[in-house]
Biopython code that builds the backbone (N, CA, C, O; Angstrom):
import numpy as np
from Bio.PDB.StructureBuilder import StructureBuilder

atoms = [
    (1, "MET", "N", (-12.759, 11.160, -7.065)),
    (1, "MET", "CA", (-11.762, 10.122, -7.145)),
    (1, "MET", "C", (-12.118, 8.997, -6.180)),
    (1, "MET", "O", (-12.564, 9.222, -5.055)),
    (2, "ILE", "N", (-11.904, 7.790, -6.662)),
    (2, "ILE", "CA", (-12.233, 6.600, -5.875)),
    (2, "ILE", "C", (-10.980, 5.736, -5.736)),
    (2, "ILE", "O", (-10.228, 5.569, -6.696)),
    (3, "VAL", "N", (-10.759, 5.196, -4.557)),
    (3, "VAL", "CA", (-9.665, 4.247, -4.323)),
    (3, "VAL", "C", (-10.290, 2.894, -4.031)),
    (3, "VAL", "O", (-11.105, 2.754, -3.119)),
    (4, "ILE", "N", (-9.890, 1.882, -4.830)),
    (4, "ILE", "CA", (-10.395, 0.519, -4.689)),
    (4, "ILE", "C", (-9.202, -0.412, -4.465)),
    (4, "ILE", "O", (-8.151, -0.243, -5.084)),
    (5, "PHE", "N", (-9.369, -1.382, -3.589)),
    (5, "PHE", "CA", (-8.320, -2.366, -3.307)),
    (5, "PHE", "C", (-8.724, -3.717, -3.879)),
    (5, "PHE", "O", (-9.860, -4.154, -3.699)),
    (6, "LEU", "N", (-7.802, -4.379, -4.566)),
    (6, "LEU", "CA", (-8.070, -5.746, -5.007)),
    (6, "LEU", "C", (-8.302, -6.628, -3.779)),
    (6, "LEU", "O", (-7.764, -6.340, -2.709)),
    (7, "PRO", "N", (-9.090, -7.692, -3.912)),
    (7, "PRO", "CA", (-9.342, -8.579, -2.766)),
    (7, "PRO", "C", (-8.065, -9.110, -2.106)),
    (7, "PRO", "O", (-8.004, -9.219, -0.881)),
    (8, "LYS", "N", (-7.047, -9.441, -2.906)),
    (8, "LYS", "CA", (-5.816, -9.969, -2.309)),
    (8, "LYS", "C", (-5.091, -8.899, -1.482)),
    (8, "LYS", "O", (-4.388, -9.225, -0.526)),
    (9, "VAL", "N", (-5.261, -7.634, -1.846)),
    (9, "VAL", "CA", (-4.655, -6.555, -1.057)),
    (9, "VAL", "C", (-5.411, -6.396, 0.261)),
    (9, "VAL", "O", (-4.798, -6.189, 1.309)),
    (10, "ARG", "N", (-6.716, -6.490, 0.211)),
    (10, "ARG", "CA", (-7.523, -6.425, 1.443)),
    (10, "ARG", "C", (-7.148, -7.574, 2.382)),
    (10, "ARG", "O", (-7.056, -7.378, 3.594)),
    (11, "LYS", "N", (-6.933, -8.761, 1.832)),
    (11, "LYS", "CA", (-6.530, -9.907, 2.654)),
    (11, "LYS", "C", (-5.157, -9.665, 3.285)),
    (11, "LYS", "O", (-4.899, -10.071, 4.418)),
    (12, "HIS", "N", (-4.294, -9.004, 2.538)),
    (12, "HIS", "CA", (-2.972, -8.677, 3.082)),
    (12, "HIS", "C", (-3.120, -7.782, 4.320)),
    (12, "HIS", "O", (-2.442, -7.995, 5.325)),
    (13, "PHE", "N", (-3.999, -6.791, 4.245)),
    (13, "PHE", "CA", (-4.245, -5.928, 5.405)),
    (13, "PHE", "C", (-4.752, -6.755, 6.585)),
    (13, "PHE", "O", (-4.314, -6.553, 7.718)),
    (14, "GLU", "N", (-5.665, -7.678, 6.327)),
    (14, "GLU", "CA", (-6.220, -8.515, 7.398)),
    (14, "GLU", "C", (-5.144, -9.384, 8.036)),
    (14, "GLU", "O", (-5.139, -9.575, 9.252)),
    (15, "SER", "N", (-4.243, -9.905, 7.233)),
    (15, "SER", "CA", (-3.206, -10.798, 7.760)),
    (15, "SER", "C", (-2.076, -10.027, 8.436)),
    (15, "SER", "O", (-1.257, -10.617, 9.142)),
    (16, "LEU", "N", (-2.027, -8.737, 8.230)),
    (16, "LEU", "CA", (-0.949, -7.926, 8.770)),
    (16, "LEU", "C", (-1.023, -7.765, 10.293)),
    (16, "LEU", "O", (0.014, -7.709, 10.954)),
    (17, "VAL", "N", (-2.211, -7.693, 10.845)),
    (17, "VAL", "CA", (-2.364, -7.482, 12.291)),
    (17, "VAL", "C", (-1.686, -8.592, 13.091)),
    (17, "VAL", "O", (-0.861, -8.289, 13.953)),
    (18, "PRO", "N", (-2.002, -9.872, 12.842)),
    (18, "PRO", "CA", (-1.325, -10.915, 13.626)),
    (18, "PRO", "C", (0.189, -10.942, 13.409)),
    (18, "PRO", "O", (0.937, -11.241, 14.340)),
    (19, "VAL", "N", (0.646, -10.638, 12.205)),
    (19, "VAL", "CA", (2.088, -10.625, 11.931)),
    (19, "VAL", "C", (2.771, -9.546, 12.767)),
    (19, "VAL", "O", (3.804, -9.795, 13.388)),
    (20, "LEU", "N", (2.197, -8.361, 12.780)),
    (20, "LEU", "CA", (2.790, -7.262, 13.548)),
    (20, "LEU", "C", (2.805, -7.559, 15.052)),
    (20, "LEU", "O", (3.762, -7.226, 15.750)),
    (21, "TYR", "N", (1.750, -8.179, 15.531)),
    (21, "TYR", "CA", (1.662, -8.506, 16.954)),
    (21, "TYR", "C", (2.592, -9.672, 17.319)),
    (21, "TYR", "O", (3.348, -9.584, 18.287)),
    (22, "GLU", "N", (2.535, -10.745, 16.553)),
    (22, "GLU", "CA", (3.330, -11.940, 16.861)),
    (22, "GLU", "C", (4.832, -11.693, 16.731)),
    (22, "GLU", "O", (5.627, -12.319, 17.433)),
    (23, "ASN", "N", (5.221, -10.788, 15.841)),
    (23, "ASN", "CA", (6.642, -10.456, 15.694)),
    (23, "ASN", "C", (7.068, -9.322, 16.622)),
    (23, "ASN", "O", (8.170, -8.783, 16.516)),
    (24, "GLU", "N", (6.161, -8.978, 17.532)),
    (24, "GLU", "CA", (6.414, -8.016, 18.601)),
    (24, "GLU", "C", (6.770, -6.604, 18.117)),
    (24, "GLU", "O", (7.545, -5.890, 18.753)),
    (25, "TYR", "N", (6.179, -6.219, 16.966)),
    (25, "TYR", "CA", (6.296, -4.819, 16.554)),
    (25, "TYR", "C", (5.372, -3.965, 17.411)),
    (25, "TYR", "O", (5.604, -2.771, 17.604)),
    (26, "PHE", "N", (4.308, -4.606, 17.927)),
    (26, "PHE", "CA", (3.364, -3.949, 18.822)),
    (26, "PHE", "C", (3.115, -4.866, 20.008)),
    (26, "PHE", "O", (3.040, -6.084, 19.851)),
    (27, "GLY", "N", (2.988, -4.281, 21.194)),
    (27, "GLY", "CA", (2.776, -5.057, 22.410)),
    (27, "GLY", "C", (1.335, -5.508, 22.600)),
    (27, "GLY", "O", (1.067, -6.430, 23.369)),
    (28, "PHE", "N", (0.412, -4.864, 21.903)),
    (28, "PHE", "CA", (-1.002, -5.206, 22.030)),
    (28, "PHE", "C", (-1.617, -5.371, 20.646)),
    (28, "PHE", "O", (-1.288, -4.629, 19.720)),
    (29, "LYS", "N", (-2.508, -6.344, 20.511)),
    (29, "LYS", "CA", (-3.188, -6.549, 19.229)),
    (29, "LYS", "C", (-3.965, -5.302, 18.816)),
    (29, "LYS", "O", (-4.050, -4.978, 17.631)),
    (30, "GLU", "N", (-4.528, -4.608, 19.800)),
    (30, "GLU", "CA", (-5.303, -3.401, 19.506)),
    (30, "GLU", "C", (-4.425, -2.337, 18.845)),
    (30, "GLU", "O", (-4.874, -1.630, 17.942)),
    (31, "ALA", "N", (-3.184, -2.226, 19.293)),
    (31, "ALA", "CA", (-2.252, -1.250, 18.714)),
    (31, "ALA", "C", (-1.896, -1.636, 17.275)),
    (31, "ALA", "O", (-1.804, -0.777, 16.399)),
    (32, "ALA", "N", (-1.699, -2.927, 17.046)),
    (32, "ALA", "CA", (-1.421, -3.401, 15.687)),
    (32, "ALA", "C", (-2.617, -3.149, 14.779)),
    (32, "ALA", "O", (-2.458, -2.742, 13.629)),
    (33, "GLN", "N", (-3.817, -3.392, 15.303)),
    (33, "GLN", "CA", (-5.037, -3.158, 14.524)),
    (33, "GLN", "C", (-5.182, -1.675, 14.180)),
    (33, "GLN", "O", (-5.553, -1.329, 13.058)),
    (34, "LYS", "N", (-4.891, -0.808, 15.136)),
    (34, "LYS", "CA", (-4.984, 0.635, 14.891)),
    (34, "LYS", "C", (-3.983, 1.065, 13.823)),
    (34, "LYS", "O", (-4.311, 1.881, 12.962)),
    (35, "TYR", "N", (-2.784, 0.532, 13.872)),
    (35, "TYR", "CA", (-1.752, 0.850, 12.878)),
    (35, "TYR", "C", (-2.234, 0.467, 11.479)),
    (35, "TYR", "O", (-2.119, 1.253, 10.539)),
    (36, "VAL", "N", (-2.771, -0.737, 11.350)),
    (36, "VAL", "CA", (-3.254, -1.211, 10.052)),
    (36, "VAL", "C", (-4.456, -0.389, 9.588)),
    (36, "VAL", "O", (-4.535, -0.013, 8.418)),
    (37, "ASP", "N", (-5.376, -0.113, 10.483)),
    (37, "ASP", "CA", (-6.543, 0.712, 10.130)),
    (37, "ASP", "C", (-6.112, 2.109, 9.683)),
    (37, "ASP", "O", (-6.633, 2.643, 8.703)),
    (38, "ASP", "N", (-5.167, 2.690, 10.400)),
    (38, "ASP", "CA", (-4.683, 4.024, 10.047)),
    (38, "ASP", "C", (-3.986, 4.018, 8.679)),
    (38, "ASP", "O", (-4.152, 4.948, 7.890)),
    (39, "LEU", "N", (-3.215, 2.979, 8.411)),
    (39, "LEU", "CA", (-2.548, 2.856, 7.114)),
    (39, "LEU", "C", (-3.586, 2.748, 5.996)),
    (39, "LEU", "O", (-3.483, 3.435, 4.979)),
    (40, "PHE", "N", (-4.577, 1.890, 6.187)),
    (40, "PHE", "CA", (-5.638, 1.709, 5.192)),
    (40, "PHE", "C", (-6.374, 3.030, 4.943)),
    (40, "PHE", "O", (-6.615, 3.409, 3.797)),
    (41, "ASP", "N", (-6.722, 3.716, 6.018)),
    (41, "ASP", "CA", (-7.432, 4.997, 5.893)),
    (41, "ASP", "C", (-6.571, 6.047, 5.195)),
    (41, "ASP", "O", (-7.068, 6.804, 4.361)),
    (42, "ASP", "N", (-5.296, 6.094, 5.529)),
    (42, "ASP", "CA", (-4.384, 7.059, 4.914)),
    (42, "ASP", "C", (-4.312, 6.834, 3.410)),
    (42, "ASP", "O", (-4.373, 7.784, 2.629)),
    (43, "ILE", "N", (-4.185, 5.594, 3.014)),
    (43, "ILE", "CA", (-4.123, 5.274, 1.582)),
    (43, "ILE", "C", (-5.444, 5.635, 0.904)),
    (43, "ILE", "O", (-5.448, 6.263, -0.155)),
    (44, "THR", "N", (-6.549, 5.247, 1.504)),
    (44, "THR", "CA", (-7.864, 5.514, 0.928)),
    (44, "THR", "C", (-8.100, 7.015, 0.737)),
    (44, "THR", "O", (-8.622, 7.440, -0.294)),
    (45, "GLU", "N", (-7.720, 7.796, 1.718)),
    (45, "GLU", "CA", (-7.983, 9.233, 1.673)),
    (45, "GLU", "C", (-6.955, 10.020, 0.865)),
    (45, "GLU", "O", (-7.294, 11.039, 0.264)),
    (46, "ASN", "N", (-5.712, 9.564, 0.843)),
    (46, "ASN", "CA", (-4.648, 10.405, 0.297)),
    (46, "ASN", "C", (-3.957, 9.897, -0.965)),
    (46, "ASN", "O", (-3.173, 10.636, -1.560)),
    (47, "LEU", "N", (-4.214, 8.685, -1.387)),
    (47, "LEU", "CA", (-3.547, 8.178, -2.588)),
    (47, "LEU", "C", (-3.733, 9.104, -3.791)),
    (47, "LEU", "O", (-2.762, 9.367, -4.500)),
    (48, "PRO", "N", (-4.929, 9.602, -4.045)),
    (48, "PRO", "CA", (-5.095, 10.459, -5.221)),
    (48, "PRO", "C", (-4.252, 11.741, -5.195)),
    (48, "PRO", "O", (-3.972, 12.302, -6.255)),
    (49, "ILE", "N", (-3.847, 12.208, -4.032)),
    (49, "ILE", "CA", (-3.073, 13.451, -3.965)),
    (49, "ILE", "C", (-1.594, 13.210, -3.660)),
    (49, "ILE", "O", (-0.802, 14.152, -3.645)),
    (50, "HIS", "N", (-1.223, 11.962, -3.417)),
    (50, "HIS", "CA", (0.178, 11.620, -3.145)),
    (50, "HIS", "C", (0.998, 11.707, -4.430)),
    (50, "HIS", "O", (0.509, 11.408, -5.519)),
    (51, "LEU", "N", (2.246, 12.121, -4.280)),
    (51, "LEU", "CA", (3.154, 12.045, -5.422)),
    (51, "LEU", "C", (3.351, 10.578, -5.773)),
    (51, "LEU", "O", (3.427, 9.721, -4.892)),
    (52, "HIS", "N", (3.432, 10.300, -7.061)),
    (52, "HIS", "CA", (3.664, 8.916, -7.457)),
    (52, "HIS", "C", (4.626, 8.856, -8.642)),
    (52, "HIS", "O", (4.808, 9.820, -9.385)),
    (53, "LYS", "N", (5.226, 7.683, -8.778)),
    (53, "LYS", "CA", (6.218, 7.436, -9.824)),
    (53, "LYS", "C", (5.817, 6.177, -10.581)),
    (53, "LYS", "O", (5.029, 5.372, -10.086)),
    (54, "PRO", "N", (6.361, 6.010, -11.784)),
    (54, "PRO", "CA", (6.126, 4.747, -12.499)),
    (54, "PRO", "C", (6.773, 3.594, -11.721)),
    (54, "PRO", "O", (7.888, 3.726, -11.215)),
    (55, "ALA", "N", (6.075, 2.485, -11.634)),
    (55, "ALA", "CA", (6.602, 1.313, -10.928)),
    (55, "ALA", "C", (7.690, 0.650, -11.767)),
    (55, "ALA", "O", (7.568, 0.568, -12.989)),
    (56, "PRO", "N", (8.754, 0.175, -11.119)),
    (56, "PRO", "CA", (9.785, -0.565, -11.843)),
    (56, "PRO", "C", (9.204, -1.823, -12.503)),
    (56, "PRO", "O", (8.195, -2.365, -12.051)),
    (57, "LYS", "N", (9.845, -2.268, -13.559)),
    (57, "LYS", "CA", (9.373, -3.426, -14.333)),
    (57, "LYS", "C", (9.198, -4.679, -13.471)),
    (57, "LYS", "O", (8.352, -5.521, -13.772)),
    (58, "TYR", "N", (9.981, -4.805, -12.413)),
    (58, "TYR", "CA", (9.863, -5.966, -11.528)),
    (58, "TYR", "C", (8.418, -6.172, -11.066)),
    (58, "TYR", "O", (7.989, -7.310, -10.876)),
    (59, "PHE", "N", (7.682, -5.106, -10.888)),
    (59, "PHE", "CA", (6.334, -5.179, -10.338)),
    (59, "PHE", "C", (5.253, -5.402, -11.402)),
    (59, "PHE", "O", (4.065, -5.410, -11.080)),
    (60, "ASP", "N", (5.653, -5.583, -12.658)),
    (60, "ASP", "CA", (4.677, -5.860, -13.729)),
    (60, "ASP", "C", (3.886, -7.140, -13.482)),
    (60, "ASP", "O", (2.813, -7.324, -14.058)),
    (61, "LYS", "N", (4.398, -8.019, -12.640)),
    (61, "LYS", "CA", (3.668, -9.252, -12.343)),
    (61, "LYS", "C", (2.378, -8.966, -11.576)),
    (61, "LYS", "O", (1.511, -9.834, -11.479)),
    (62, "TYR", "N", (2.245, -7.757, -11.034)),
    (62, "TYR", "CA", (1.024, -7.368, -10.322)),
    (62, "TYR", "C", (0.095, -6.522, -11.189)),
    (62, "TYR", "O", (-1.062, -6.298, -10.832)),
    (63, "GLY", "N", (0.599, -6.060, -12.315)),
    (63, "GLY", "CA", (-0.209, -5.255, -13.228)),
    (63, "GLY", "C", (0.694, -4.422, -14.118)),
    (63, "GLY", "O", (1.790, -4.036, -13.713)),
    (64, "LYS", "N", (0.245, -4.151, -15.307)),
    (64, "LYS", "CA", (1.039, -3.376, -16.271)),
    (64, "LYS", "C", (0.804, -1.881, -16.077)),
    (64, "LYS", "O", (-0.265, -1.449, -15.645)),
    (65, "ASN", "N", (1.830, -1.108, -16.408)),
    (65, "ASN", "CA", (1.756, 0.361, -16.382)),
    (65, "ASN", "C", (1.307, 0.912, -15.031)),
    (65, "ASN", "O", (0.521, 1.856, -14.960)),
    (66, "MET", "N", (1.815, 0.311, -13.977)),
    (66, "MET", "CA", (1.434, 0.770, -12.641)),
    (66, "MET", "C", (2.273, 1.968, -12.214)),
    (66, "MET", "O", (3.328, 2.263, -12.774)),
    (67, "LYS", "N", (1.761, 2.628, -11.215)),
    (67, "LYS", "CA", (2.448, 3.705, -10.514)),
    (67, "LYS", "C", (2.620, 3.233, -9.068)),
    (67, "LYS", "O", (2.002, 2.257, -8.641)),
    (68, "TYR", "N", (3.467, 3.944, -8.327)),
    (68, "TYR", "CA", (3.537, 3.659, -6.897)),
    (68, "TYR", "C", (3.701, 4.951, -6.108)),
    (68, "TYR", "O", (4.251, 5.940, -6.591)),
    (69, "ALA", "N", (3.208, 4.905, -4.887)),
    (69, "ALA", "CA", (3.318, 6.027, -3.953)),
    (69, "ALA", "C", (3.866, 5.483, -2.645)),
    (69, "ALA", "O", (3.660, 4.318, -2.307)),
    (70, "VAL", "N", (4.562, 6.337, -1.919)),
    (70, "VAL", "CA", (5.193, 5.937, -0.662)),
    (70, "VAL", "C", (4.441, 6.583, 0.500)),
    (70, "VAL", "O", (4.197, 7.790, 0.512)),
    (71, "PHE", "N", (4.080, 5.746, 1.478)),
    (71, "PHE", "CA", (3.423, 6.213, 2.702)),
    (71, "PHE", "C", (4.349, 5.884, 3.869)),
    (71, "PHE", "O", (4.455, 4.731, 4.287)),
    (72, "ARG", "N", (5.007, 6.896, 4.380)),
    (72, "ARG", "CA", (5.950, 6.706, 5.483)),
    (72, "ARG", "C", (5.180, 6.732, 6.801)),
    (72, "ARG", "O", (4.480, 7.700, 7.098)),
    (73, "LYS", "N", (5.313, 5.663, 7.589)),
    (73, "LYS", "CA", (4.571, 5.566, 8.850)),
    (73, "LYS", "C", (5.437, 5.843, 10.066)),
    (73, "LYS", "O", (4.920, 6.244, 11.109)),
    (74, "ASN", "N", (6.732, 5.639, 9.958)),
    (74, "ASN", "CA", (7.658, 5.978, 11.037)),
    (74, "ASN", "C", (9.067, 6.036, 10.450)),
    (74, "ASN", "O", (9.237, 5.914, 9.237)),
    (75, "LYS", "N", (10.068, 6.222, 11.294)),
    (75, "LYS", "CA", (11.442, 6.376, 10.799)),
    (75, "LYS", "C", (11.967, 5.125, 10.101)),
    (75, "LYS", "O", (12.814, 5.215, 9.211)),
    (76, "GLN", "N", (11.466, 3.964, 10.504)),
    (76, "GLN", "CA", (11.984, 2.721, 9.958)),
    (76, "GLN", "C", (11.157, 2.139, 8.813)),
    (76, "GLN", "O", (11.677, 1.357, 8.017)),
    (77, "THR", "N", (9.894, 2.502, 8.719)),
    (77, "THR", "CA", (9.004, 1.803, 7.784)),
    (77, "THR", "C", (8.272, 2.746, 6.850)),
    (77, "THR", "O", (7.635, 3.714, 7.265)),
    (78, "ALA", "N", (8.391, 2.422, 5.571)),
    (78, "ALA", "CA", (7.625, 3.104, 4.531)),
    (78, "ALA", "C", (6.858, 2.039, 3.767)),
    (78, "ALA", "O", (7.396, 0.975, 3.459)),
    (79, "TRP", "N", (5.611, 2.326, 3.465)),
    (79, "TRP", "CA", (4.764, 1.407, 2.704)),
    (79, "TRP", "C", (4.684, 1.879, 1.263)),
    (79, "TRP", "O", (4.469, 3.061, 0.991)),
    (80, "TYR", "N", (4.859, 0.941, 0.345)),
    (80, "TYR", "CA", (4.810, 1.224, -1.087)),
    (80, "TYR", "C", (3.501, 0.679, -1.627)),
    (80, "TYR", "O", (3.210, -0.512, -1.515)),
    (81, "VAL", "N", (2.722, 1.566, -2.209)),
    (81, "VAL", "CA", (1.397, 1.214, -2.720)),
    (81, "VAL", "C", (1.461, 1.271, -4.241)),
    (81, "VAL", "O", (1.734, 2.319, -4.826)),
    (82, "PHE", "N", (1.205, 0.126, -4.870)),
    (82, "PHE", "CA", (1.266, 0.013, -6.329)),
    (82, "PHE", "C", (-0.159, -0.013, -6.876)),
    (82, "PHE", "O", (-1.013, -0.753, -6.388)),
    (83, "PHE", "N", (-0.395, 0.802, -7.891)),
    (83, "PHE", "CA", (-1.764, 0.980, -8.359)),
    (83, "PHE", "C", (-1.813, 1.339, -9.841)),
    (83, "PHE", "O", (-0.812, 1.720, -10.449)),
    (84, "THR", "N", (-2.995, 1.205, -10.388)),
    (84, "THR", "CA", (-3.290, 1.603, -11.755)),
    (84, "THR", "C", (-4.385, 2.657, -11.692)),
    (84, "THR", "O", (-5.294, 2.571, -10.867)),
    (85, "ILE", "N", (-4.293, 3.642, -12.560)),
    (85, "ILE", "CA", (-5.307, 4.694, -12.614)),
    (85, "ILE", "C", (-6.169, 4.477, -13.855)),
    (85, "ILE", "O", (-5.664, 4.330, -14.968)),
    (86, "TYR", "N", (-7.473, 4.461, -13.634)),
    (86, "TYR", "CA", (-8.441, 4.337, -14.721)),
    (86, "TYR", "C", (-9.356, 5.553, -14.706)),
    (86, "TYR", "O", (-9.541, 6.193, -13.671)),
    (87, "ASN", "N", (-9.914, 5.857, -15.842)),
    (87, "ASN", "CA", (-10.938, 6.897, -15.943)),
    (87, "ASN", "C", (-12.234, 6.247, -16.368)),
    (87, "ASN", "O", (-12.287, 5.540, -17.374)),
    (88, "LYS", "N", (-13.279, 6.488, -15.599)),
    (88, "LYS", "CA", (-14.587, 5.942, -15.936)),
    (88, "LYS", "C", (-15.620, 7.046, -15.745)),
    (88, "LYS", "O", (-15.775, 7.593, -14.653)),
    (89, "ASN", "N", (-16.312, 7.357, -16.814)),
    (89, "ASN", "CA", (-17.330, 8.412, -16.784)),
    (89, "ASN", "C", (-16.788, 9.716, -16.210)),
    (89, "ASN", "O", (-17.471, 10.397, -15.446)),
    (90, "GLY", "N", (-15.560, 10.058, -16.582)),
    (90, "GLY", "CA", (-14.960, 11.300, -16.131)),
    (90, "GLY", "C", (-14.418, 11.277, -14.715)),
    (90, "GLY", "O", (-13.956, 12.306, -14.220)),
    (91, "GLU", "N", (-14.461, 10.138, -14.053)),
    (91, "GLU", "CA", (-13.962, 10.026, -12.677)),
    (91, "GLU", "C", (-12.713, 9.150, -12.656)),
    (91, "GLU", "O", (-12.661, 8.118, -13.325)),
    (92, "LYS", "N", (-11.707, 9.566, -11.884)),
    (92, "LYS", "CA", (-10.486, 8.776, -11.752)),
    (92, "LYS", "C", (-10.697, 7.693, -10.708)),
    (92, "LYS", "O", (-11.225, 7.935, -9.623)),
    (93, "ILE", "N", (-10.271, 6.500, -11.070)),
    (93, "ILE", "CA", (-10.339, 5.353, -10.162)),
    (93, "ILE", "C", (-8.916, 4.850, -9.954)),
    (93, "ILE", "O", (-8.197, 4.561, -10.910)),
    (94, "PHE", "N", (-8.526, 4.754, -8.694)),
    (94, "PHE", "CA", (-7.210, 4.253, -8.322)),
    (94, "PHE", "C", (-7.386, 2.826, -7.827)),
    (94, "PHE", "O", (-7.971, 2.598, -6.768)),
    (95, "LEU", "N", (-6.882, 1.866, -8.591)),
    (95, "LEU", "CA", (-7.008, 0.456, -8.234)),
    (95, "LEU", "C", (-5.703, -0.017, -7.611)),
    (95, "LEU", "O", (-4.691, -0.151, -8.299)),
    (96, "VAL", "N", (-5.729, -0.268, -6.310)),
    (96, "VAL", "CA", (-4.538, -0.713, -5.585)),
    (96, "VAL", "C", (-4.366, -2.208, -5.846)),
    (96, "VAL", "O", (-5.241, -3.014, -5.528)),
    (97, "ARG", "N", (-3.214, -2.563, -6.435)),
    (97, "ARG", "CA", (-2.944, -3.936, -6.845)),
    (97, "ARG", "C", (-1.964, -4.675, -5.931)),
    (97, "ARG", "O", (-1.960, -5.905, -5.882)),
    (98, "TYR", "N", (-1.133, -3.917, -5.208)),
    (98, "TYR", "CA", (-0.099, -4.548, -4.384)),
    (98, "TYR", "C", (0.377, -3.525, -3.357)),
    (98, "TYR", "O", (0.406, -2.323, -3.623)),
    (99, "ILE", "N", (0.744, -4.019, -2.190)),
    (99, "ILE", "CA", (1.311, -3.163, -1.146)),
    (99, "ILE", "C", (2.383, -3.962, -0.420)),
    (99, "ILE", "O", (2.219, -5.152, -0.149)),
    (100, "ALA", "N", (3.485, -3.283, -0.109)),
    (100, "ALA", "CA", (4.574, -3.912, 0.637)),
    (100, "ALA", "C", (5.370, -2.806, 1.316)),
    (100, "ALA", "O", (5.206, -1.628, 1.000)),
    (101, "ASN", "N", (6.228, -3.193, 2.245)),
    (101, "ASN", "CA", (7.027, -2.167, 2.916)),
    (101, "ASN", "C", (8.491, -2.241, 2.503)),
    (101, "ASN", "O", (8.910, -3.178, 1.823)),
    (102, "ASN", "N", (9.252, -1.254, 2.918)),
    (102, "ASN", "CA", (10.654, -1.165, 2.537)),
    (102, "ASN", "C", (11.476, -2.352, 3.027)),
    (102, "ASN", "O", (12.516, -2.657, 2.444)),
    (103, "HIS", "N", (11.035, -3.019, 4.074)),
    (103, "HIS", "CA", (11.776, -4.159, 4.613)),
    (103, "HIS", "C", (11.719, -5.362, 3.667)),
    (103, "HIS", "O", (12.582, -6.238, 3.733)),
    (104, "THR", "N", (10.728, -5.412, 2.801)),
    (104, "THR", "CA", (10.565, -6.577, 1.922)),
    (104, "THR", "C", (10.854, -6.300, 0.453)),
    (104, "THR", "O", (11.157, -7.233, -0.290)),
    (105, "ILE", "N", (10.770, -5.032, 0.005)),
    (105, "ILE", "CA", (10.942, -4.793, -1.437)),
    (105, "ILE", "C", (11.960, -3.714, -1.782)),
    (105, "ILE", "O", (12.096, -3.379, -2.959)),
    (106, "ALA", "N", (12.664, -3.169, -0.837)),
    (106, "ALA", "CA", (13.591, -2.064, -1.105)),
    (106, "ALA", "C", (14.590, -2.398, -2.208)),
    (106, "ALA", "O", (14.961, -1.525, -2.993)),
    (107, "GLN", "N", (15.017, -3.628, -2.270)),
    (107, "GLN", "CA", (16.031, -4.026, -3.260)),
    (107, "GLN", "C", (15.513, -3.941, -4.687)),
    (107, "GLN", "O", (16.314, -3.938, -5.622)),
    (108, "TYR", "N", (14.203, -3.873, -4.887)),
    (108, "TYR", "CA", (13.616, -3.824, -6.222)),
    (108, "TYR", "C", (13.298, -2.409, -6.687)),
    (108, "TYR", "O", (12.862, -2.208, -7.821)),
    (109, "LEU", "N", (13.513, -1.437, -5.820)),
    (109, "LEU", "CA", (13.193, -0.053, -6.158)),
    (109, "LEU", "C", (14.476, 0.694, -6.519)),
    (109, "LEU", "O", (15.544, 0.439, -5.963)),
    (110, "LEU", "N", (14.342, 1.604, -7.447)),
    (110, "LEU", "CA", (15.488, 2.403, -7.845)),
    (110, "LEU", "C", (15.758, 3.456, -6.774)),
    (110, "LEU", "O", (14.824, 3.949, -6.141)),
    (111, "PRO", "N", (17.026, 3.803, -6.567)),
    (111, "PRO", "CA", (17.343, 4.807, -5.536)),
    (111, "PRO", "C", (16.785, 6.182, -5.859)),
    (111, "PRO", "O", (16.972, 7.122, -5.086)),
]
sb = StructureBuilder()
sb.init_structure("model")
sb.init_model(0)
sb.init_chain("A")
sb.init_seg("    ")
for serial, (resi, resn, name, xyz) in enumerate(atoms, 1):
    if name == "N":
        sb.init_residue(resn, " ", resi, " ")
    sb.init_atom(name, np.array(xyz, "f"), 0.0, 1.0, " ", f" {name:<3s}", serial, name[0])
structure = sb.get_structure()
């Protein structure tokens, strides 16, 4: 199984470090960088084995027939990873199309 991120998702990860630091979620840039690196690694390693659900129609603007998985990082924050699964030469490919946290998209998810 392979996990691939669209370029815009990779850019989102890159832009996340300064946002987390500047908004004082982390006191040091290094801590923010570690958080983002750990999140990226967790998704890369565990997305294929994570439970996932069909994505609500609201998220069709990022891709059709997507699924999503939840990666909880602490008591306050869960990251929602939206992806499409493809099969190529007998291998599953997980294409990550969008990522956001509960603070920004909770209202669009079903309870």
